[in-house]
N, C-alpha and C positions, 0 to 999 in steps of 0.2 A: 835279224837282231830283234830281241823282244822289246816291247814298248817300255819306256821308263815310267815309273810311278812317281807322282808328285808327293812332296813331303806333307802338303796340307791335308791329305787324306788320312794320314796316320794320326792316331789319338795322341794328345799331348800328355796323357797319363802314363805312357810307356816310358820306362826309364832303363837305361843300359845297366846290366848287372854283370858281375864277374861270374865265370862258370863255376867257381868253387862255392859261391854264396847260394844257399837254398832258396828256391823260388816258391812263392805261395800265390795261388790263383784266387783273386778276390772277385766275387760276383756282385754286380750292381744291385742296389735296393729295388725291390719290386714296386712299381707304381700301381696304385689302385685303378681299376678300369672304370672309366666314366660311363654313366648311363646313356648320355647323349653322344652322338657321333661327332658333333661339333666340339671344338676345344675352347669355345667362348664361355667363360665363367661369369660373365656379366649378365644381369637380368635384362631381358628384352623389354621393349615398350609394351607389347601385348600382354606379356606375363605380368608385368607390374600393374597394368590396368585391370587384369583379371583379379589379382589379389586385392586391389583397392575396392572393386565391386563386391568381392566375396566378404570382405570385412565391413563394407558399408551397406548399400542397399540390399545386397544379397543375403545379409544376415537374417532377414525376416523369413527366409525360406528354410532355415535350420529347424525351427520348431513350428510345425504346421498347426493351423487353427483346428481345434476339434470339431468334427462335423462339417468340414468345408474342404474344398480342393486346395491344392498347393501349387497352382500353375503360375508361370511367369506372366501370363496375360492379365492376372488379377492385380498386379502391382504396377506402379508407374516407375519412372526412371530413378526416383529418389527412394524407393522401397516402401512407399505408402500404399495401403490397400485402397483401391479406387472406390469400391462400393461402401466403404466404412464412412460413418458420419464424422462431423468435426469433434465430437466428444468421445469418440471410441478410442480405446487404448488397450494394448495387451496387458493382461495381469501377470506380473512377474511372480515366479514361484517363491521368491524369497520373502515377499511381503506377507505378514501374518494376516489371516482372515479376521474380520471383525468379530465373528462369533467366538473364535478362540481367545481373542483379547477380552471379551466380555466374561468368558468362563474363568480366565485367570484373575480378572478383577473381582469377580464374585467370590472366588476361592480365597483371595487375600482379604477382602473386606467383610466377608461373612463372619459373624461372631460365632464363637464356640458354643456348643450346646449347653455347657455349664453356665457360662455367663448369660446366655439368653434366658435360661430358666430363672436366673436370679434377678435380672434387670427388668424384664418385661412380664406382663401378666399374660394369661392365656387368652388368645383371640385379639391381642393388641400388636400392631406393627410398629417397628422402630423407624426412625427417620432414614437410616441407611437403606433399609429394604425398600421404602418408598422411592428413594432416589435411584436405586438400582433398577426398579421396575420402570420408572420413567425413562431411564437411559436405554433400557432394552427396547422400548417402543420406538424411541428416536433412531436407534441404530437399525431396527428392522425397516422403518420407513426409508431411511437413507439407503439401505441395501436394495430395497425394491426399486428405488429411483436409479441407482447405479446399474442394476441389472437391465432396466429398460433402456438406459443410455448405451450400455455395452452390447445390447442385442443387435446382431448384424442383420441387415436386410437380406433377402434371398439372393442367390447367385444369379448373375445376368449372363448374357451370351459372351461377354468379354471375359468373365471369370472361367469359362469353360474352354479357353484357347491355350493349349499347352505350348504352342509355338507362336510367339508374337508376330513373326514375319509372315506366317501363313494364317490369314484371318478367315479363310474358308473352311478350315478344319476345326471342328468342335467336338469335344469329348461327349459321347452319348452316355446317358445314365444306365446303370445295371440294376438288377433286382436286389433289394436288401435281403439279409438273412431272415428277418421276420416275415417279409412278404413271401419268400420261398416256402417257409414252414407253414404259413397260412394256406397257400395254394395246395400243398401236399395234404394237409389235414382236411381241407374242403373236398378234395377228390377222393382221397383214400378212405377216410373215416366218415365224411359227410355223405358220400355216395353221389356227389354231383358229377355230371358229365363234363367233358373237356370244354365243350362250347359254352355251357352254363358258367363254369369257372372263368372262362375267358371274358365273358360279359361282366361278371361281378368284379373282377380285379383289374380289368382293362389291359389284359395281356393276350397276345395272339395265341391261337390254338397250338401252333408248333412249339412255342416257348412253354406253354403249360404242360404239354406232353413231355418235353425235355426235363422240366423241373421235377415232375412226378417220378420219372425214371431215375434221375440222379439222386433224388432224395431217398428213394427205395434202396438204391445201391449203398448210400451212406448209412442207412439204418442197418443193412445187412453187415457192413464192415464193422460197425460199432458192436453188433451182436457177436461177431467173430473175434473181437478183441484187437482189430487192426488199428494202427496209429494213424490219425488224420492230421493233415497239414493245416491245423486251425490257425496258428500264428501267421502263416503265409496268407491265408484267406482274409484274416482281419486286416493285415497290412495292405492288401490289394483293394479291399473294400474301403479302407480309409483314404486311399488316394484317388478314388473314382467317385463321380456323382452317383448317388443311389436313389431309387424310388422307394419312399417309406411305405409302410403298411398302416392304413387307417382302419382300426378295429371298430366297426360300427356296432358291435355288441355292447360296448361300454356306454354308460348313460350320457356322458358328455359328447360322444361322437355319433349319436344316432342320426342327427340331422346332416352330417357331413357325407360327402360322396367320395369314393375311392379315387386316388390320384391315377390318372390314365398313364400307363407306361409307354404305350405305342398305339398306333392306329391299327385297330383289329379288323377293319373292313377293306384293307388295301387289296387291289386286284393285281395278279400277275399278268403281264402282257402276253396275250395268246399269240402263238406264231402266225396264225391265219390273219391277224389284224395288222401285221407289219407292212402289208402292201396297200397301195393307194387305189381306190376304186371310184369310178364315176357311174352311178346307178341312176338312170332316168326314171323319175317318179311323176305320176300324174298330179296335177294341182289339187284335184278333189280327193286324193287318197291321203290318209293319215299314215305317215311313216314313223313307226315306233322303234324302240330299242330291239325288240324281237326281230323286226324286219331287217334292221341293220346287222344283227348277228347272222341271219340266214344269208345275207348278201355276201358275207365273208366265207361262211361255212355252214352247210345245212345242219351240222350237229352242234354249232356254237350257240350256247344259251345267252340270254341277255345279262346285263351286268347285275340286275336285281336278283337273279337266280344264281349267279356265279360267286357272289361275295360270300365270305365265310359265315356271316350272320345275317341272313335275309330276314329273320324274325324281327330285327331291330327296325326295319323299314315299316313293317306292319304295326309295331308298337308306336312309332312316331305318327303314323296315320291315325291310329286310335286316339292318341293324345291330342292331335289337331282337331279331331271330330268332337271333342268335348266329353269323352267318357270319363267316369270317375275312376279312382285308383282301384277300388275293389272290382269293378267290372273289367278293367284292363288286366288285373292280376288273374281273374277267373279265365279270361280268354287266353292268356298266355299259358296258364296251366293246362287248359284243354289242348292247345296246339302242341305242347311238349308231350302230353300223353299220347296224342294221335301219332306223332312222329316216332315215339318210342315203340308203340304197337306196330307201326309199319316196319320198323327195323327188325323187330322180333319176328314178324311174319316172314320177312325176306330171309332171315337167318335160319328159320325152321325149314323153309323151302329148300335152301341150299344144303342143309344137313340131310334132308330127305333125299335129295338128288344124289348126294354122295353115298348114302346108304344103298340106293338102288343100283349103283355101279359095282361091278366086280373087277377088281384090279389084280392082274397077274404080274408080279415083278419079274423082270428079266435082267440080263447083264448090263445092257446100255440104256434100255427104256422099258417102260411098263405098258402092258396091253390092258386096255379098259373095255369091258363089255357091259352092255346095257340092254335089257329086255325091251323090245318094241313090238308093235302090232300093226299089221297092214290095215286093220279096220279103223285106225285112229285118224285116217285122212278126212273123215267127215263126209257129208252128203255131196259137196261140190268137189271134193278131192284136193282142197287147198289148205287144209289145216296144217299149221307148222309142225305139229307133233307127228304127222304122218310121214311115211317113207315109201319108196318105190315109185309108183306111177306119177306122183305129183311132180317129179322132176321133168317128165316129158309132157306135161299138160300144156297145150298151146296158149299163148297170150291172146288177150282179147283184141289187140290192135292188128293181129294177123288175119282176122276174119273180114269178110266182105261187108260193106255197109257201115263200118265203124268210122265215126268222125274223129279225126286225129288233130284238128286245130282247136284252140280254146274258143269257146262260145260266149264266155263272160269273164269279166275282170272283178275280182273280189275287192271290196273297198277296205 
């Protein structure tokens, strides 16, 4: 026997009809689909608090301050800028500027040229003009005072925190567009080396090389007529702290020094120095940085020679010794010339070595042939340019009567 169906499951809208009456099927109205999965239409507490903050303290973040970051860490819980002084306030765009008001007043109160020619003599001022000149001076003084009061102090570490709950993360500055262009012009047109531009602008060697390559690519794209994403670049630079460019060629900036973007003498940790060593040293011996480098690895140079700009140490030593600016400049120029001549000589020797080789290209590798002579071993047969018998030459420690233990200790 089939199970019986309860009457409550049937819809109350079904009405019995006679078989002769025509039936019409009515479709229910389509309900709009909700964005949220929950059917609660009431505003939750967190959503209400979010809108209260967005219309209250968070409204200060809608219009960022020009030339400044717009991070949450720069404002307090009430929407006030922390580093701003008590008299600082945002200028509303609806308020007319005092200069425009003065221009309107002068245009209204200024007499027509016909009346001025009739009422005043040549070289004589009227009372209205004197009053307007005094008013302009007062407004200019007032404007300078307001500009000084509206001037914000520089950004602090708290202003560079995008996330208030993570106080250890701070936004690092990037190079401004003016500084990038100055670096490119100094290297590309000025003929300066990468190391010299790094010292002048306070930017690392790797970043200077990257800026020069990217700027060169940008110039090529402009010459080819390609469209650049300049609005996007301006928007990103407007949201991040930037390192400005100090043009020392201007008369007012000759005494100023460029703003250092990053540490240019930072050392990369060498893999050989990651181990801990205990080296016994005599008390009478002077243990230097060079000795410490050899203790880790025989090929490891000291820190003074491994830094990107070892010439800065020599410059500081000359400054501490009391040399004048002209003498220090002359010595620095001589060092740069000697280093450039050394690099040129090494490059010429490398090119001569490549020209002396004969390369035969093959399918998977190349055969390289070089002319050698047996006579190049020298008198003792130990010249590194020689070939042949020098590989079978016996070592001195294999001979009889050779002392194999150290006889002295170098201080």
